[in-house]
N, C-alpha and C positions, 0 to 999 in steps of 0.2 A: 693684841696680840692674837693668832691665831695656830689651833693647837688640832691636828687631825690624830683622832685614836681608832688603832686596827685592834679588833678582837673576835673573837666569835663565841666564846663559851661562858658558863656560869661563873668561871673564875676570871676571865677578862673584866667583868661587873664590878669585881672588888676595886679595881687599880682605878676602873673609870671615876666610881662615886668618889672614891678617894681624891684624884686629881681635880676633878668638877669642883669639889667643894672650895679648894685653893686658886685653882686658874682652870675660866672657864673652857669648855671644849667646843671648837667649832662644829667639827663632822667627825661623823663616826663612820669608819669601813668595816662591814661586816658581812656574810653571806644571809642570805634572805631567810626571814623568819628564823633567827640565832638570839639567843637570850640577851645579847648585846643590844640586838633592834631594841627589842622592847623596854630594856634600861633606858635606853637612850632616848626615846620618845618620851618616856615618862621625867626624863630632865628637862625635856624640850631641847634636846641635841638632833640638828639634821642627821639623817642618814643614807648613805652611800651603800647600797647593798648591791651585792656581784659574788659571783662562785670563783670568779678568776679574774687577775690585773691584766687584762687586756688593752692593747693600745686606747680604747675610747676612755676606759676607767682611768688609764695613766694620766691622759691628757685633761681630763675632768679633775683630779686629783691637784694636778701640777698647777691647772688655773686657780685654783684657790691663795696661791702662794702663801703656805703653811711658815709656821716661825720653827714648831716641831713639829715631829713624828715621833707621837709614842706606840709600842707594838708590845701587845701584851696577850699571850697564848694565841695568838694567830692563825697560826698554822700554815701560811703562805709566804714564801720568799719576796723579798720586796727587790723588784731589779733595782740596777744602778741609777736608772734613770729618774727614779722615785727618790734612791737616797739621797741625790742631789739637788733634790726640790727644796727642801725647808732652809729659811734663810738662817736658822740656829747649827738645829740639829736632828737628827734621825735617831731615837733613842728607844732600849729594848730593856724590860726586865726579865730575866732569866733566873729561873729556879735552880740554881746552883752556885757553889763558888769557884766560877770561872779563874783558869782554863779545864777545870775539872767537870766533866759530863756536859760537853756541849752536843748539841742535838736536840731532840724531838722527846725524849722522856729523863728527864732527869732527876725528877723526884720518884719515880715509882725506882730507876735503877739504884738510886741512893738506899729505899729501904730494901729491896733485892740484896744487895751487897752488905747489909748490916752496920749500913754509918751511923755513927752518934751524933754527929754535925753535917747538917745541911747548911742551906743559908740562900740568898738570893744576891745578884749581881744587876746593876744596870750599867748598861757598854752603849758607847756609839756603837749606831749600826754602820758594818762594813759589807764589802761585795762576798766575802767569806762567811759563811753561818758562822754565828758565836764567838766569831773573832775578835770583834772590836775590841776599840780601847776602854778600859774601865773608869766608871766614874765613881762608882760606890759599891761597898758589898757590906753585907751585912749577916752575921753569923745566926744560926737557929738550931737549938739543940731539940732533937727529935722526943717526943714522948712517950712512954710505956703505950704499946699497942698503936701507936702511928698509924695512920692506911694512907695511899695518896690522896684521896678524896681531903684528910684533914690537914695534911701536909700543905698540899694546894693553897687550901684557905688562908692558911698561915702566912705561907710566902708571900702570896699576891696580897694580903695586909700590909704586908712588912715591905713590900717592893712598891707599892701604891705610895704609901710614905714616905718611901725613899727618893724615889722618882720625882715627888712635890721639892725636895730639898735641893736634889740636882739642877731641876730647873730654875729654880731660886740663884742657884752659886752660877748658872750661867747668866740670868739676867744681871747678876751682880758685877761680870766679871771675873768670878773667883773659882770655874768650874777648871780642875786638872784631870784631862784623860791621862791614862798608864797605859803604855802597851802590855798586852797577855806575854807570858811567857809559854808560846808556842810548844816547846821542847815537852811541857810538863800536860800538853793538851790530851782528854781523854774523850771518849765518844759514847752517847746511846744511841739507840735504834727506834724505829718506830714497831710498836708490839700490835701484834695479831693475835687473833682469836686462838688460834693452835698454842701460841706460848704458856696461855694459863693450864693446859690439859697434863696429867699426870697418870701412869697407868698404877690402878689401883692394887693391882697385885706386886708392883715394883715401885711404891710411894719412895719418897724423897723423906728425908729425915724429919724429925716433927719440927726442930728448926728452921729447915729450909721450908716447910711447907707452911707454917706462921708467916715466914718472910713474904712469901708468895702470895697468901692470901689479904695479906695488906697490902703489896704494892700492885698487885693488880684489883685493886677495887678503886674504883668500880668498875675499871675497863681493864684488861679484857674478861677478868674473874677466873674463879681456880675452878677447874670440873673435870672429872672424870666418867667413866663409864662402868654401868656396874648393870648386871640383867635384863641387857639393851634399853636401860632409861640412863638420862644424864642426872649424875649429881652434883649439885654446885656446893664449892664450900665456901663461907662467909665470915667478913669479921665478926667477932665477937662468940665464937664457938659454936657459929651455926649452918645446919647444914639444910640443903633442899632437893627433896626428891622431885624429879620433873611432875610438872603438874601437883605439887603437893604445896604449902606454904611451907617457910623456913623454920626450923625447930631447934631444940639444943642437941648438942652429939649425944647426950645420954638420953635425950628421948627419942633420937633416930636409931640408936643403938636398941632399946628395947622395942621397937616396931619394925627393925630390921636385925635382929640377932645373929646373921648369917652373914652380913656385912664384914667385907675382908680388912678393914682399919680399926682397931680397937683404939 
């Protein structure tokens, strides 16, 4: 059996290793010098490095005649020609309980919105982004102080374990894809650096600021400008003045007593 795994981030490595322990992966597709490349090489998996899925790469992947494609935190959309390549199924690990939070940023969006429950969904990939049939779902209750880094780590652990079960179901002939209720779909967006900014003289409420700090960690981070310098707000009640090390909010105020936010 041939499995081709698509992923680019340190979170992709979580599912990669979980799947590899049950069903050996034949090839990994990733961007050059990504964390996934090095993890795959350590596991003895062949790597296809590419910045984009151009025609030559699509032909290369198709020629491998895979049984499954697995996509986890990859960031690029697989074209229809590639979705038709696997003999059994193209699968995706998505970090929400679909159809809620389709799109690129489901984990931070859940934290921003103050959700108590998140989860992971395994779908059969379709042409429309995150709209494919659902094969399995698992809820996850957010912990106190959960940030995007810890949430993605947990969801990818759950997703890796769940997709192994889905592969087993396909091999046994017991997989049961179910259509999503598209009328209930909600969507997320790509975050940019500016999303983490707030005016220090017109700050959000303490609750909203706390959600922002946790949701935007590690990217894009929460920051403001004060005295012509950037001040970063970090999880754990830490602040960092431009050019300085992170310190506690209390110590920050001791050093900058005229800081507007108390």
